[in-house]
C-alpha positions as CSV (number, residue, x, y, z in Angstrom):
1,M,0.0,0.0,0.0
2,T,1.3,3.4,-1.0
3,T,2.1,5.8,1.9
4,R,1.2,9.4,0.8
5,I,3.2,12.4,2.2
6,L,1.8,15.8,1.5
7,V,4.3,18.8,1.8
8,L,2.5,22.1,2.2
9,A,4.6,25.0,1.0
10,G,3.8,28.5,2.2
11,R,2.3,31.1,-0.1
12,G,0.1,34.2,0.2
13,R,-0.6,35.0,3.8
14,Y,1.7,32.1,4.8
15,E,4.9,33.1,3.0
16,D,7.4,36.0,3.3
17,P,10.4,37.5,1.4
18,W,13.0,35.8,3.5
19,H,12.2,32.1,2.9
20,D,12.0,30.2,-0.3
21,H,9.2,27.8,0.8
22,A,8.9,26.3,-2.7
23,A,12.6,25.4,-2.9
24,T,12.9,24.0,0.6
25,S,9.6,22.1,0.2
26,H,10.8,20.3,-2.9
27,E,14.1,19.5,-1.2
28,V,12.3,17.9,1.7
29,A,10.1,16.0,-0.7
30,R,13.2,14.6,-2.4
31,I,14.7,13.6,0.9
32,L,11.6,11.8,2.2
33,G,10.8,10.3,-1.1
34,E,14.0,8.4,-1.6
35,P,13.7,4.6,-1.4
36,G,13.7,3.4,2.2
37,A,14.0,6.9,3.6
38,V,11.0,6.6,6.0
39,E,11.1,2.8,6.4
40,R,8.3,2.3,3.9
41,D,8.6,0.4,0.6
42,D,6.2,2.5,-1.4
43,V,6.0,6.3,-0.7
44,A,4.4,9.0,-2.9
45,V,5.4,12.6,-2.0
46,Q,3.4,15.6,-3.3
47,V,4.2,19.3,-2.8
48,R,1.3,21.7,-2.7
49,S,0.9,25.4,-2.0
50,T,-1.2,26.6,0.9
51,W,-4.4,27.3,-1.0
52,R,-7.7,27.4,1.0
53,D,-8.7,24.1,-0.5
54,A,-5.3,22.4,-0.1
55,L,-6.4,20.0,2.5
56,G,-9.5,18.6,0.8
57,D,-8.0,15.2,0.4
58,L,-6.1,15.1,3.7
59,D,-7.7,11.9,4.9
60,G,-5.7,10.1,2.2
61,A,-2.3,11.3,3.6
62,G,-0.2,9.4,6.1
63,L,2.0,12.5,6.9
64,L,1.5,16.2,6.4
65,V,4.7,18.3,6.3
66,L,4.1,22.0,7.1
67,N,6.6,24.3,5.6
68,S,4.9,27.7,5.8
69,G,5.3,30.9,7.7
70,R,3.7,34.3,8.3
71,G,2.9,36.8,5.6
72,R,0.4,39.5,4.8
73,T,-3.0,39.1,6.4
74,D,-4.9,42.0,4.8
75,P,-8.2,40.7,3.4
76,E,-7.6,42.2,-0.1
77,F,-4.4,40.2,-0.5
78,D,-5.3,36.6,0.4
79,G,-8.7,36.7,2.1
80,A,-9.8,37.5,5.6
81,D,-9.3,35.3,8.7
82,G,-12.8,34.0,8.3
83,D,-12.1,32.8,4.8
84,W,-9.5,30.4,6.2
85,T,-11.6,29.0,9.1
86,A,-12.5,25.9,7.2
87,F,-8.9,25.2,6.3
88,H,-7.8,25.4,10.0
89,E,-10.7,23.4,11.2
90,R,-9.9,20.7,8.7
91,L,-6.3,20.6,9.8
92,A,-7.1,20.6,13.5
93,G,-9.7,17.9,13.2
94,W,-7.4,15.6,11.3
95,A,-4.5,16.2,13.6
96,R,-6.5,15.6,16.8
97,S,-8.0,12.4,15.4
98,G,-4.5,10.8,15.0
99,G,-2.9,12.7,12.1
100,A,0.9,12.9,11.8
101,I,2.6,16.3,11.2
102,L,6.2,17.2,10.5
103,A,6.5,21.0,11.0
104,L,9.6,22.8,9.8
105,H,11.5,26.0,10.6
106,Q,9.1,28.9,10.1
107,A,6.0,26.7,10.9
108,A,6.6,27.9,14.5
109,N,5.4,31.2,13.2
110,T,2.6,30.1,10.9
111,F,-1.2,30.0,11.2
112,A,-1.4,32.9,13.7
113,D,-5.1,33.1,12.7
114,A,-5.7,29.6,14.2
115,P,-5.7,29.8,18.0
116,G,-5.6,26.0,18.4
117,F,-2.6,25.5,16.3
118,E,-0.1,26.1,19.1
119,A,-1.4,23.1,21.0
120,I,-1.1,20.9,17.9
121,L,2.4,22.1,17.2
122,G,3.5,21.8,20.8
123,G,5.2,25.2,20.9
124,R,5.4,28.6,19.2
125,W,7.6,31.4,17.9
126,I,6.6,34.6,19.9
127,P,7.1,37.8,17.9
128,G,9.3,40.2,19.8
129,V,10.7,37.5,22.0
130,S,11.9,34.6,19.8
131,M,14.9,35.3,17.7
132,H,17.9,33.8,16.0
133,P,21.6,34.8,15.7
134,P,22.9,35.4,12.2
135,I,22.8,32.3,9.9
136,G,25.9,30.3,9.7
137,D,27.5,26.9,10.5
138,A,25.4,25.6,13.5
139,V,25.5,22.7,15.8
140,F,22.3,21.2,17.4
141,D,22.7,18.6,20.2
142,V,20.6,15.5,20.0
143,V,18.6,14.7,23.2
144,P,18.3,11.0,23.8
145,G,15.3,9.2,25.2
146,H,12.8,9.4,22.3
147,P,12.4,7.0,19.3
148,V,13.4,9.8,16.9
149,T,16.8,10.3,18.5
150,D,17.5,6.9,20.0
151,G,19.0,4.5,17.4
152,R,18.1,6.7,14.5
153,A,19.5,10.1,13.8
154,D,22.1,9.7,16.6
155,A,23.2,6.2,15.6
156,R,23.3,6.9,11.9
157,D,25.7,9.8,12.4
158,G,27.4,8.8,15.6
159,A,28.3,12.2,16.9
160,G,25.2,12.9,18.9
161,V,24.7,16.2,17.0
162,V,23.1,17.6,13.9
163,D,25.2,20.1,12.1
164,A,24.0,22.3,9.3
165,Y,24.4,25.8,7.8
166,D,21.3,27.2,9.3
167,E,19.6,29.7,11.7
168,R,19.5,28.8,15.4
169,Y,16.0,29.6,16.6
170,C,16.1,30.8,20.3
171,H,13.5,31.7,22.9
172,L,10.8,29.6,21.3
173,V,7.9,28.7,23.7
174,V,7.9,24.9,24.2
175,A,4.8,23.3,25.7
176,E,5.3,21.2,28.9
177,S,3.8,18.3,27.0
178,S,6.4,18.4,24.3
179,R,9.6,16.2,24.3
180,V,12.6,18.2,23.3
181,L,14.7,16.4,20.6
182,L,17.4,18.9,19.7
183,T,18.9,21.9,21.5
184,T,21.2,24.7,20.6
185,R,23.2,27.3,22.5
186,G,22.2,30.9,22.1
187,P,21.6,34.2,23.8
188,A,20.2,34.2,27.4
189,E,18.1,37.3,26.6
190,S,15.7,37.8,23.8
191,G,16.4,40.5,21.2
192,F,18.7,40.4,18.2
193,G,21.5,42.4,19.9
194,A,21.9,39.9,22.8
195,A,25.2,38.2,23.5
196,D,25.6,34.7,22.2
197,G,26.3,31.3,23.8
198,T,24.9,31.7,27.2
199,R,21.8,29.4,27.3
200,V,20.5,26.1,26.0
201,H,17.3,26.4,23.8
202,G,15.0,23.7,22.6
203,V,14.8,23.9,18.9
204,A,13.0,20.6,17.9
205,W,10.5,18.6,19.8
206,A,7.8,15.9,19.6
207,N,4.2,16.3,20.8
208,E,1.4,13.8,21.2
209,A,-0.8,15.6,23.7
210,H,-3.4,16.7,21.2
211,G,-4.3,13.2,20.0
212,G,-2.0,12.8,17.0
213,R,1.7,13.0,16.5
214,T,3.7,16.1,15.7
215,V,7.4,16.7,15.3
216,Y,8.6,20.3,15.0
217,S,12.1,21.2,13.8
218,G,13.4,24.7,13.8
219,L,16.0,23.8,11.1
220,G,15.6,24.4,7.4
221,H,16.0,28.1,6.6
222,D,17.1,27.4,3.1
223,V,18.3,24.5,0.9
224,R,21.8,24.7,2.3
225,S,20.6,23.2,5.6
226,Y,19.4,20.1,3.8
227,A,22.9,19.5,2.4
228,S,23.8,18.2,5.8
229,R,23.8,14.4,6.1
230,S,22.9,14.6,9.8
231,H,20.0,16.9,9.2
232,R,18.7,14.6,6.4
233,A,19.0,11.7,8.8
234,F,17.1,13.5,11.5
235,L,14.2,14.4,9.1
236,R,14.0,10.8,8.0
237,A,14.0,9.5,11.6
238,A,11.2,12.0,12.5
239,A,9.1,11.0,9.5
240,A,9.6,7.3,10.2
241,W,8.4,7.7,13.8
242,L,5.4,9.8,12.7
243,L,4.4,7.1,10.3
244,A,4.9,4.2,12.6
């Protein structure tokens, strides 16, 4: 039986000028669609933009990958909040009834018009509080004790870290119900002028409290991040657990 993975790429009110959601979405699709990548024999991966009717066939998906952010919300641009209510209700209902979600990078800052999304994601980017130091070579420590990190990403790469050219998200809000999977070192205080290297921040986590399974990863600013072997291994391990 074919396992269907739907990758939702940000557009309209869920895109911005700083992230190429189309390019990163297609790279993620390539990584997850490789033979044996998610411990399934037959996988079909589809990339789709965040149109209002993009989730009409969600029941047929085994995994939803969210790769969207926050953009313009003026009604004349891409509809009013109320025009997107059915989209968000569809997503929430599917997730809470056992759906599997892999949320990437700016997904911590997406769907601000859906109050229940934070509980599904298991955390959030808080404007004015959350931040990241300048992009560059980054190291993320693997936290053992979860199927995504035990015997998968860690064992495949041996070092207990994920390294990538990426942004290091800091001061994200992580729900008490979420299990942190990756951490990074960053400023102890919020704000883009804060000194670096003084606090450990949770940057990826797993959450099951809402009724389904979600893994959020703050990695993936652009395609350079996905050139990392350890990052690709972590994504595949997360997807395999979500589909298990």
